[in-house]
Biopython code that builds the backbone (N, CA, C, O; Angstrom):
import numpy as np
from Bio.PDB.StructureBuilder import StructureBuilder

atoms = [
    (1, "MET", "N", (-6.752, 71.039, -145.089)),
    (1, "MET", "CA", (-7.578, 69.836, -145.164)),
    (1, "MET", "C", (-8.983, 70.224, -145.607)),
    (1, "MET", "O", (-9.509, 71.250, -145.175)),
    (2, "ASN", "N", (-9.575, 69.438, -146.441)),
    (2, "ASN", "CA", (-10.906, 69.676, -146.950)),
    (2, "ASN", "C", (-11.925, 69.597, -145.820)),
    (2, "ASN", "O", (-11.885, 68.682, -144.998)),
    (3, "LYS", "N", (-12.855, 70.580, -145.785)),
    (3, "LYS", "CA", (-13.855, 70.609, -144.712)),
    (3, "LYS", "C", (-14.727, 69.360, -144.708)),
    (3, "LYS", "O", (-15.115, 68.881, -143.642)),
    (4, "GLU", "N", (-15.038, 68.830, -145.880)),
    (4, "GLU", "CA", (-15.889, 67.644, -145.951)),
    (4, "GLU", "C", (-15.223, 66.434, -145.291)),
    (4, "GLU", "O", (-15.903, 65.600, -144.693)),
    (5, "ASN", "N", (-13.898, 66.339, -145.399)),
    (5, "ASN", "CA", (-13.185, 65.222, -144.788)),
    (5, "ASN", "C", (-13.109, 65.358, -143.268)),
    (5, "ASN", "O", (-12.889, 64.373, -142.562)),
    (6, "ASN", "N", (-13.289, 66.573, -142.770)),
    (6, "ASN", "CA", (-13.128, 66.842, -141.346)),
    (6, "ASN", "C", (-14.451, 66.813, -140.587)),
    (6, "ASN", "O", (-14.455, 66.948, -139.364)),
    (7, "ARG", "N", (-15.559, 66.642, -141.278)),
    (7, "ARG", "CA", (-16.864, 66.651, -140.617)),
    (7, "ARG", "C", (-17.068, 65.401, -139.776)),
    (7, "ARG", "O", (-16.622, 64.308, -140.123)),
    (8, "LYS", "N", (-17.738, 65.595, -138.689)),
    (8, "LYS", "CA", (-18.106, 64.472, -137.829)),
    (8, "LYS", "C", (-19.569, 64.124, -138.098)),
    (8, "LYS", "O", (-20.392, 65.016, -138.302)),
    (9, "VAL", "N", (-19.883, 62.870, -138.099)),
    (9, "VAL", "CA", (-21.248, 62.414, -138.274)),
    (9, "VAL", "C", (-21.774, 62.027, -136.905)),
    (9, "VAL", "O", (-21.158, 61.229, -136.199)),
    (10, "ARG", "N", (-22.873, 62.573, -136.544)),
    (10, "ARG", "CA", (-23.475, 62.238, -135.249)),
    (10, "ARG", "C", (-24.443, 61.078, -135.449)),
    (10, "ARG", "O", (-25.258, 61.078, -136.371)),
    (11, "ILE", "N", (-24.337, 60.104, -134.576)),
    (11, "ILE", "CA", (-25.277, 58.989, -134.615)),
    (11, "ILE", "C", (-25.939, 58.889, -133.250)),
    (11, "ILE", "O", (-25.373, 59.297, -132.236)),
    (12, "LYS", "N", (-27.114, 58.353, -133.243)),
    (12, "LYS", "CA", (-27.824, 58.118, -131.985)),
    (12, "LYS", "C", (-28.037, 56.616, -131.853)),
    (12, "LYS", "O", (-28.442, 55.941, -132.799)),
    (13, "VAL", "N", (-27.759, 56.120, -130.672)),
    (13, "VAL", "CA", (-27.914, 54.700, -130.396)),
    (13, "VAL", "C", (-28.682, 54.564, -129.098)),
    (13, "VAL", "O", (-28.404, 55.257, -128.120)),
    (14, "ARG", "N", (-29.620, 53.693, -129.099)),
    (14, "ARG", "CA", (-30.370, 53.432, -127.865)),
    (14, "ARG", "C", (-29.819, 52.165, -127.224)),
    (14, "ARG", "O", (-29.695, 51.124, -127.870)),
    (15, "LEU", "N", (-29.495, 52.275, -125.946)),
    (15, "LEU", "CA", (-28.973, 51.146, -125.175)),
    (15, "LEU", "C", (-29.866, 50.913, -123.973)),
    (15, "LEU", "O", (-30.534, 51.826, -123.487)),
    (16, "SER", "N", (-29.867, 49.696, -123.509)),
    (16, "SER", "CA", (-30.544, 49.430, -122.246)),
    (16, "SER", "C", (-29.673, 50.014, -121.134)),
    (16, "SER", "O", (-28.510, 50.341, -121.370)),
    (17, "GLU", "N", (-30.209, 50.144, -119.955)),
    (17, "GLU", "CA", (-29.430, 50.647, -118.808)),
    (17, "GLU", "C", (-28.206, 49.760, -118.574)),
    (17, "GLU", "O", (-27.110, 50.249, -118.298)),
    (18, "GLU", "N", (-28.416, 48.459, -118.688)),
    (18, "GLU", "CA", (-27.323, 47.505, -118.475)),
    (18, "GLU", "C", (-26.224, 47.691, -119.523)),
    (18, "GLU", "O", (-25.040, 47.691, -119.188)),
    (19, "GLU", "N", (-26.612, 47.847, -120.785)),
    (19, "GLU", "CA", (-25.636, 48.064, -121.850)),
    (19, "GLU", "C", (-24.887, 49.376, -121.663)),
    (19, "GLU", "O", (-23.678, 49.458, -121.878)),
    (20, "HIS", "N", (-25.635, 50.404, -121.255)),
    (20, "HIS", "CA", (-25.006, 51.712, -121.036)),
    (20, "HIS", "C", (-23.997, 51.646, -119.891)),
    (20, "HIS", "O", (-22.912, 52.219, -119.986)),
    (21, "GLU", "N", (-24.347, 50.961, -118.825)),
    (21, "GLU", "CA", (-23.418, 50.809, -117.693)),
    (21, "GLU", "C", (-22.172, 50.044, -118.121)),
    (21, "GLU", "O", (-21.059, 50.382, -117.718)),
    (22, "LYS", "N", (-22.363, 49.019, -118.934)),
    (22, "LYS", "CA", (-21.222, 48.244, -119.411)),
    (22, "LYS", "C", (-20.327, 49.108, -120.303)),
    (22, "LYS", "O", (-19.103, 49.045, -120.193)),
    (23, "LEU", "N", (-20.920, 49.905, -121.177)),
    (23, "LEU", "CA", (-20.146, 50.800, -122.037)),
    (23, "LEU", "C", (-19.357, 51.795, -121.192)),
    (23, "LEU", "O", (-18.172, 52.019, -121.438)),
    (24, "LYS", "N", (-20.007, 52.390, -120.201)),
    (24, "LYS", "CA", (-19.311, 53.346, -119.317)),
    (24, "LYS", "C", (-18.160, 52.672, -118.597)),
    (24, "LYS", "O", (-17.064, 53.227, -118.514)),
    (25, "HIS", "N", (-18.403, 51.479, -118.074)),
    (25, "HIS", "CA", (-17.379, 50.744, -117.329)),
    (25, "HIS", "C", (-16.195, 50.389, -118.227)),
    (25, "HIS", "O", (-15.042, 50.600, -117.851)),
    (26, "CYS", "N", (-16.479, 49.852, -119.408)),
    (26, "CYS", "CA", (-15.405, 49.440, -120.323)),
    (26, "CYS", "C", (-14.588, 50.638, -120.796)),
    (26, "CYS", "O", (-13.359, 50.576, -120.828)),
    (27, "ALA", "N", (-15.256, 51.717, -121.160)),
    (27, "ALA", "CA", (-14.552, 52.915, -121.627)),
    (27, "ALA", "C", (-13.678, 53.481, -120.515)),
    (27, "ALA", "O", (-12.528, 53.856, -120.747)),
    (28, "SER", "N", (-14.223, 53.539, -119.321)),
    (28, "SER", "CA", (-13.480, 54.067, -118.175)),
    (28, "SER", "C", (-12.269, 53.205, -117.855)),
    (28, "SER", "O", (-11.192, 53.729, -117.566)),
    (29, "ALA", "N", (-12.435, 51.891, -117.905)),
    (29, "ALA", "CA", (-11.331, 50.978, -117.615)),
    (29, "ALA", "C", (-10.185, 51.146, -118.609)),
    (29, "ALA", "O", (-9.027, 50.886, -118.281)),
    (30, "CYS", "N", (-10.514, 51.582, -119.825)),
    (30, "CYS", "CA", (-9.493, 51.785, -120.860)),
    (30, "CYS", "C", (-8.954, 53.212, -120.858)),
    (30, "CYS", "O", (-8.044, 53.539, -121.620)),
    (31, "GLY", "N", (-9.520, 54.062, -119.996)),
    (31, "GLY", "CA", (-9.078, 55.451, -119.951)),
    (31, "GLY", "C", (-9.562, 56.251, -121.150)),
    (31, "GLY", "O", (-8.928, 57.228, -121.550)),
    (32, "LEU", "N", (-10.687, 55.836, -121.723)),
    (32, "LEU", "CA", (-11.224, 56.494, -122.907)),
    (32, "LEU", "C", (-12.618, 57.040, -122.630)),
    (32, "LEU", "O", (-13.319, 56.570, -121.733)),
    (33, "SER", "N", (-13.011, 58.049, -123.422)),
    (33, "SER", "CA", (-14.405, 58.484, -123.375)),
    (33, "SER", "C", (-15.230, 57.397, -124.059)),
    (33, "SER", "O", (-14.686, 56.530, -124.742)),
    (34, "GLN", "N", (-16.534, 57.452, -123.870)),
    (34, "GLN", "CA", (-17.389, 56.461, -124.526)),
    (34, "GLN", "C", (-17.275, 56.576, -126.045)),
    (34, "GLN", "O", (-17.252, 55.565, -126.747)),
    (35, "SER", "N", (-17.204, 57.812, -126.552)),
    (35, "SER", "CA", (-17.075, 58.015, -128.003)),
    (35, "SER", "C", (-15.766, 57.443, -128.527)),
    (35, "SER", "O", (-15.740, 56.759, -129.551)),
    (36, "ALA", "N", (-14.673, 57.730, -127.812)),
    (36, "ALA", "CA", (-13.362, 57.226, -128.247)),
    (36, "ALA", "C", (-13.336, 55.698, -128.202)),
    (36, "ALA", "O", (-12.749, 55.057, -129.073)),
    (37, "PHE", "N", (-13.971, 55.120, -127.187)),
    (37, "PHE", "CA", (-14.037, 53.660, -127.066)),
    (37, "PHE", "C", (-14.755, 53.062, -128.275)),
    (37, "PHE", "O", (-14.277, 52.095, -128.868)),
    (38, "ILE", "N", (-15.897, 53.634, -128.635)),
    (38, "ILE", "CA", (-16.673, 53.137, -129.772)),
    (38, "ILE", "C", (-15.901, 53.333, -131.072)),
    (38, "ILE", "O", (-15.931, 52.465, -131.944)),
    (39, "ARG", "N", (-15.201, 54.477, -131.212)),
    (39, "ARG", "CA", (-14.397, 54.708, -132.416)),
    (39, "ARG", "C", (-13.322, 53.634, -132.576)),
    (39, "ARG", "O", (-13.083, 53.151, -133.683)),
    (40, "GLN", "N", (-12.675, 53.263, -131.472)),
    (40, "GLN", "CA", (-11.650, 52.218, -131.525)),
    (40, "GLN", "C", (-12.261, 50.901, -131.991)),
    (40, "GLN", "O", (-11.677, 50.192, -132.811)),
    (41, "LEU", "N", (-13.436, 50.579, -131.464)),
    (41, "LEU", "CA", (-14.110, 49.341, -131.877)),
    (41, "LEU", "C", (-14.455, 49.371, -133.365)),
    (41, "LEU", "O", (-14.316, 48.367, -134.064)),
    (42, "CYS", "N", (-14.908, 50.537, -133.844)),
    (42, "CYS", "CA", (-15.261, 50.666, -135.263)),
    (42, "CYS", "C", (-14.044, 50.506, -136.165)),
    (42, "CYS", "O", (-14.173, 50.089, -137.316)),
    (43, "LYS", "N", (-12.870, 50.834, -135.652)),
    (43, "LYS", "CA", (-11.632, 50.687, -136.423)),
    (43, "LYS", "C", (-11.084, 49.264, -136.341)),
    (43, "LYS", "O", (-10.036, 48.960, -136.911)),
    (44, "GLY", "N", (-11.807, 48.388, -135.621)),
    (44, "GLY", "CA", (-11.372, 47.000, -135.501)),
    (44, "GLY", "C", (-10.334, 46.784, -134.418)),
    (44, "GLY", "O", (-9.706, 45.727, -134.362)),
    (45, "LYS", "N", (-10.148, 47.775, -133.557)),
    (45, "LYS", "CA", (-9.177, 47.662, -132.468)),
    (45, "LYS", "C", (-9.922, 47.331, -131.182)),
    (45, "LYS", "O", (-11.012, 47.846, -130.929)),
    (46, "ALA", "N", (-9.328, 46.479, -130.388)),
    (46, "ALA", "CA", (-9.916, 46.133, -129.096)),
    (46, "ALA", "C", (-9.176, 46.921, -128.019)),
    (46, "ALA", "O", (-8.052, 46.568, -127.662)),
    (47, "PRO", "N", (-9.790, 47.983, -127.496)),
    (47, "PRO", "CA", (-9.117, 48.769, -126.457)),
    (47, "PRO", "C", (-8.777, 47.897, -125.251)),
    (47, "PRO", "O", (-9.564, 47.040, -124.851)),
    (48, "LYS", "N", (-7.604, 48.126, -124.683)),
    (48, "LYS", "CA", (-7.157, 47.359, -123.521)),
    (48, "LYS", "C", (-7.364, 48.166, -122.258)),
    (48, "LYS", "O", (-7.233, 49.390, -122.256)),
    (49, "SER", "N", (-7.684, 47.473, -121.192)),
    (49, "SER", "CA", (-7.816, 48.127, -119.896)),
    (49, "SER", "C", (-6.466, 48.676, -119.467)),
    (49, "SER", "O", (-5.421, 48.089, -119.748)),
    (50, "GLN", "N", (-6.505, 49.806, -118.784)),
    (50, "GLN", "CA", (-5.280, 50.381, -118.253)),
    (50, "GLN", "C", (-4.874, 49.616, -117.003)),
    (50, "GLN", "O", (-5.724, 49.231, -116.199)),
    (51, "PRO", "N", (-3.579, 49.398, -116.840)),
    (51, "PRO", "CA", (-3.130, 48.711, -115.629)),
    (51, "PRO", "C", (-3.474, 49.510, -114.377)),
    (51, "PRO", "O", (-3.530, 50.740, -114.397)),
    (52, "LYS", "N", (-3.700, 48.787, -113.300)),
    (52, "LYS", "CA", (-4.013, 49.438, -112.027)),
    (52, "LYS", "C", (-2.747, 49.998, -111.383)),
    (52, "LYS", "O", (-1.628, 49.705, -111.803)),
    (53, "LYS", "N", (-2.957, 50.798, -110.370)),
    (53, "LYS", "CA", (-1.860, 51.442, -109.645)),
    (53, "LYS", "C", (-0.856, 50.416, -109.126)),
    (53, "LYS", "O", (0.350, 50.664, -109.155)),
    (54, "GLU", "N", (-1.339, 49.267, -108.652)),
    (54, "GLU", "CA", (-0.465, 48.226, -108.117)),
    (54, "GLU", "C", (0.486, 47.679, -109.182)),
    (54, "GLU", "O", (1.620, 47.310, -108.878)),
    (55, "PHE", "N", (0.024, 47.630, -110.417)),
    (55, "PHE", "CA", (0.877, 47.176, -111.514)),
    (55, "PHE", "C", (2.104, 48.071, -111.632)),
    (55, "PHE", "O", (3.230, 47.583, -111.727)),
    (56, "TRP", "N", (1.880, 49.385, -111.626)),
    (56, "TRP", "CA", (2.986, 50.334, -111.765)),
    (56, "TRP", "C", (3.906, 50.290, -110.551)),
    (56, "TRP", "O", (5.120, 50.443, -110.681)),
    (57, "GLU", "N", (3.325, 50.079, -109.370)),
    (57, "GLU", "CA", (4.143, 49.967, -108.166)),
    (57, "GLU", "C", (5.054, 48.737, -108.250)),
    (57, "GLU", "O", (6.232, 48.806, -107.897)),
    (58, "LEU", "N", (4.506, 47.623, -108.715)),
    (58, "LEU", "CA", (5.296, 46.401, -108.871)),
    (58, "LEU", "C", (6.390, 46.590, -109.911)),
    (58, "LEU", "O", (7.531, 46.181, -109.695)),
    (59, "LEU", "N", (6.050, 47.203, -111.029)),
    (59, "LEU", "CA", (7.039, 47.441, -112.081)),
    (59, "LEU", "C", (8.171, 48.334, -111.577)),
    (59, "LEU", "O", (9.341, 48.060, -111.843)),
    (60, "ASN", "N", (7.833, 49.393, -110.856)),
    (60, "ASN", "CA", (8.856, 50.283, -110.295)),
    (60, "ASN", "C", (9.728, 49.564, -109.277)),
    (60, "ASN", "O", (10.934, 49.802, -109.218)),
    (61, "ALA", "N", (9.128, 48.682, -108.470)),
    (61, "ALA", "CA", (9.903, 47.915, -107.496)),
    (61, "ALA", "C", (10.887, 46.990, -108.213)),
    (61, "ALA", "O", (12.030, 46.841, -107.780)),
    (62, "LEU", "N", (10.446, 46.370, -109.307)),
    (62, "LEU", "CA", (11.351, 45.508, -110.071)),
    (62, "LEU", "C", (12.508, 46.313, -110.673)),
    (62, "LEU", "O", (13.649, 45.851, -110.693)),
    (63, "TYR", "N", (12.209, 47.506, -111.157)),
    (63, "TYR", "CA", (13.274, 48.369, -111.674)),
    (63, "TYR", "C", (14.283, 48.704, -110.572)),
    (63, "TYR", "O", (15.491, 48.700, -110.808)),
    (64, "ASP", "N", (13.782, 48.993, -109.370)),
    (64, "ASP", "CA", (14.675, 49.314, -108.246)),
    (64, "ASP", "C", (15.569, 48.126, -107.892)),
    (64, "ASP", "O", (16.770, 48.290, -107.677)),
    (65, "VAL", "N", (14.975, 46.925, -107.834)),
    (65, "VAL", "CA", (15.747, 45.719, -107.517)),
    (65, "VAL", "C", (16.776, 45.468, -108.619)),
    (65, "VAL", "O", (17.923, 45.122, -108.340)),
    (66, "HIS", "N", (16.358, 45.645, -109.860)),
    (66, "HIS", "CA", (17.267, 45.467, -110.998)),
    (66, "HIS", "C", (18.453, 46.417, -110.874)),
    (66, "HIS", "O", (19.601, 46.005, -111.043)),
    (67, "ASN", "N", (18.180, 47.680, -110.581)),
    (67, "ASN", "CA", (19.264, 48.661, -110.446)),
    (67, "ASN", "C", (20.216, 48.296, -109.313)),
    (67, "ASN", "O", (21.426, 48.492, -109.424)),
    (68, "GLY", "N", (19.664, 47.764, -108.220)),
    (68, "GLY", "CA", (20.498, 47.336, -107.098)),
    (68, "GLY", "C", (21.442, 46.207, -107.495)),
    (68, "GLY", "O", (22.631, 46.238, -107.176)),
    (69, "PHE", "N", (20.901, 45.208, -108.195)),
    (69, "PHE", "CA", (21.754, 44.102, -108.642)),
    (69, "PHE", "C", (22.781, 44.572, -109.669)),
    (69, "PHE", "O", (23.908, 44.078, -109.696)),
    (70, "GLN", "N", (22.394, 45.513, -110.504)),
    (70, "GLN", "CA", (23.326, 46.018, -111.502)),
    (70, "GLN", "C", (24.511, 46.723, -110.829)),
    (70, "GLN", "O", (25.650, 46.592, -111.279)),
    (71, "LYS", "N", (24.244, 47.461, -109.764)),
    (71, "LYS", "CA", (25.321, 48.130, -109.022)),
    (71, "LYS", "C", (26.248, 47.112, -108.357)),
    (71, "LYS", "O", (27.455, 47.331, -108.249)),
    (72, "CYS", "N", (25.666, 46.001, -107.917)),
    (72, "CYS", "CA", (26.455, 44.952, -107.257)),
    (72, "CYS", "C", (27.298, 44.162, -108.252)),
    (72, "CYS", "O", (28.273, 43.520, -107.863)),
    (73, "SER", "N", (26.933, 44.203, -109.525)),
    (73, "SER", "CA", (27.592, 43.346, -110.512)),
    (73, "SER", "C", (29.080, 43.664, -110.680)),
    (73, "SER", "O", (29.846, 42.799, -111.105)),
    (74, "LYS", "N", (29.500, 44.891, -110.354)),
    (74, "LYS", "CA", (30.938, 45.178, -110.480)),
    (74, "LYS", "C", (31.735, 44.469, -109.392)),
    (74, "LYS", "O", (32.939, 44.264, -109.543)),
    (75, "TYR", "N", (31.072, 44.088, -108.288)),
    (75, "TYR", "CA", (31.728, 43.346, -107.207)),
    (75, "TYR", "C", (31.445, 41.849, -107.300)),
    (75, "TYR", "O", (32.270, 41.022, -106.910)),
    (76, "GLU", "N", (30.265, 41.515, -107.823)),
    (76, "GLU", "CA", (29.854, 40.110, -107.951)),
    (76, "GLU", "C", (29.234, 39.924, -109.344)),
    (76, "GLU", "O", (28.044, 40.177, -109.535)),
    (77, "PRO", "N", (30.050, 39.479, -110.318)),
    (77, "PRO", "CA", (29.569, 39.352, -111.699)),
    (77, "PRO", "C", (28.339, 38.453, -111.876)),
    (77, "PRO", "O", (27.600, 38.612, -112.847)),
    (78, "SER", "N", (28.113, 37.522, -110.962)),
    (78, "SER", "CA", (26.946, 36.643, -111.091)),
    (78, "SER", "C", (25.633, 37.418, -110.935)),
    (78, "SER", "O", (24.570, 36.911, -111.296)),
    (79, "ALA", "N", (25.700, 38.634, -110.402)),
    (79, "ALA", "CA", (24.500, 39.462, -110.261)),
    (79, "ALA", "C", (23.918, 39.823, -111.626)),
    (79, "ALA", "O", (22.733, 40.139, -111.731)),
    (80, "LEU", "N", (24.745, 39.779, -112.670)),
    (80, "LEU", "CA", (24.245, 40.075, -114.015)),
    (80, "LEU", "C", (23.221, 39.038, -114.475)),
    (80, "LEU", "O", (22.297, 39.361, -115.223)),
    (81, "GLY", "N", (23.387, 37.791, -114.026)),
    (81, "GLY", "CA", (22.404, 36.754, -114.344)),
    (81, "GLY", "C", (21.051, 37.068, -113.728)),
    (81, "GLY", "O", (20.012, 36.860, -114.354)),
    (82, "VAL", "N", (21.068, 37.566, -112.502)),
    (82, "VAL", "CA", (19.825, 37.956, -111.822)),
    (82, "VAL", "C", (19.200, 39.139, -112.570)),
    (82, "VAL", "O", (17.980, 39.213, -112.722)),
    (83, "CYS", "N", (20.044, 40.054, -113.032)),
    (83, "CYS", "CA", (19.547, 41.201, -113.805)),
    (83, "CYS", "C", (18.798, 40.727, -115.046)),
    (83, "CYS", "O", (17.735, 41.256, -115.371)),
    (84, "LYS", "N", (19.345, 39.741, -115.734)),
    (84, "LYS", "CA", (18.697, 39.204, -116.934)),
    (84, "LYS", "C", (17.335, 38.589, -116.603)),
    (84, "LYS", "O", (16.369, 38.757, -117.347)),
    (85, "GLU", "N", (17.274, 37.881, -115.485)),
    (85, "GLU", "CA", (15.996, 37.287, -115.059)),
    (85, "GLU", "C", (14.971, 38.367, -114.758)),
    (85, "GLU", "O", (13.809, 38.250, -115.145)),
    (86, "ILE", "N", (15.395, 39.415, -114.069)),
    (86, "ILE", "CA", (14.483, 40.510, -113.734)),
    (86, "ILE", "C", (14.026, 41.217, -115.004)),
    (86, "ILE", "O", (12.861, 41.601, -115.117)),
    (87, "GLU", "N", (14.938, 41.392, -115.961)),
    (87, "GLU", "CA", (14.557, 42.014, -117.235)),
    (87, "GLU", "C", (13.483, 41.197, -117.938)),
    (87, "GLU", "O", (12.560, 41.754, -118.531)),
    (88, "GLY", "N", (13.607, 39.873, -117.871)),
    (88, "GLY", "CA", (12.584, 38.995, -118.449)),
    (88, "GLY", "C", (11.243, 39.169, -117.762)),
    (88, "GLY", "O", (10.205, 39.225, -118.422)),
    (89, "LEU", "N", (11.258, 39.255, -116.426)),
    (89, "LEU", "CA", (10.018, 39.483, -115.676)),
    (89, "LEU", "C", (9.381, 40.809, -116.060)),
    (89, "LEU", "O", (8.165, 40.897, -116.232)),
    (90, "ILE", "N", (10.209, 41.837, -116.192)),
    (90, "ILE", "CA", (9.698, 43.159, -116.553)),
    (90, "ILE", "C", (9.043, 43.113, -117.935)),
    (90, "ILE", "O", (7.963, 43.671, -118.127)),
    (91, "LEU", "N", (9.687, 42.458, -118.886)),
    (91, "LEU", "CA", (9.109, 42.348, -120.224)),
    (91, "LEU", "C", (7.784, 41.594, -120.210)),
    (91, "LEU", "O", (6.830, 41.988, -120.880)),
    (92, "ASN", "N", (7.732, 40.506, -119.440)),
    (92, "ASN", "CA", (6.489, 39.735, -119.324)),
    (92, "ASN", "C", (5.364, 40.579, -118.727)),
    (92, "ASN", "O", (4.225, 40.529, -119.192)),
    (93, "LEU", "N", (5.692, 41.347, -117.701)),
    (93, "LEU", "CA", (4.687, 42.207, -117.071)),
    (93, "LEU", "C", (4.198, 43.274, -118.049)),
    (93, "LEU", "O", (3.000, 43.546, -118.135)),
    (94, "GLN", "N", (5.131, 43.870, -118.778)),
    (94, "GLN", "CA", (4.740, 44.914, -119.730)),
    (94, "GLN", "C", (3.837, 44.371, -120.823)),
    (94, "GLN", "O", (2.898, 45.046, -121.246)),
    (95, "GLU", "N", (4.111, 43.162, -121.281)),
    (95, "GLU", "CA", (3.263, 42.548, -122.308)),
    (95, "GLU", "C", (1.876, 42.210, -121.756)),
    (95, "GLU", "O", (0.869, 42.367, -122.447)),
    (96, "ALA", "N", (1.835, 41.752, -120.522)),
    (96, "ALA", "CA", (0.572, 41.375, -119.908)),
    (96, "ALA", "C", (-0.254, 42.597, -119.507)),
    (96, "ALA", "O", (-1.484, 42.582, -119.560)),
    (97, "GLY", "N", (0.461, 43.665, -119.102)),
    (97, "GLY", "CA", (-0.215, 44.870, -118.607)),
    (97, "GLY", "C", (-0.901, 45.600, -119.683)),
    (97, "GLY", "O", (-1.517, 46.636, -119.431)),
]
sb = StructureBuilder()
sb.init_structure("model")
sb.init_model(0)
sb.init_chain("A")
sb.init_seg("    ")
for serial, (resi, resn, name, xyz) in enumerate(atoms, 1):
    if name == "N":
        sb.init_residue(resn, " ", resi, " ")
    sb.init_atom(name, np.array(xyz, "f"), 0.0, 1.0, " ", f" {name:<3s}", serial, name[0])
structure = sb.get_structure()
């Protein structure tokens, strides 16, 4: 790769304390460094906040319930309908998260 294409340009930006705190908070919520957060914005992408621990706990609980109903489906075929509903909930959560 050409060295000129690989160079980084350093910029300096002055922010108020309030703006700096907001930048730190937003970058942290997305699991990004402040530089990575700004780079995403410059590319026209809106970084999304990372889901909280409770989100993953809920998703894992839904997977467990789904697996339980799936095991029951060989004895009670109507359990497959419940599985489909849970799959829909999981998809909705993943899209929202």
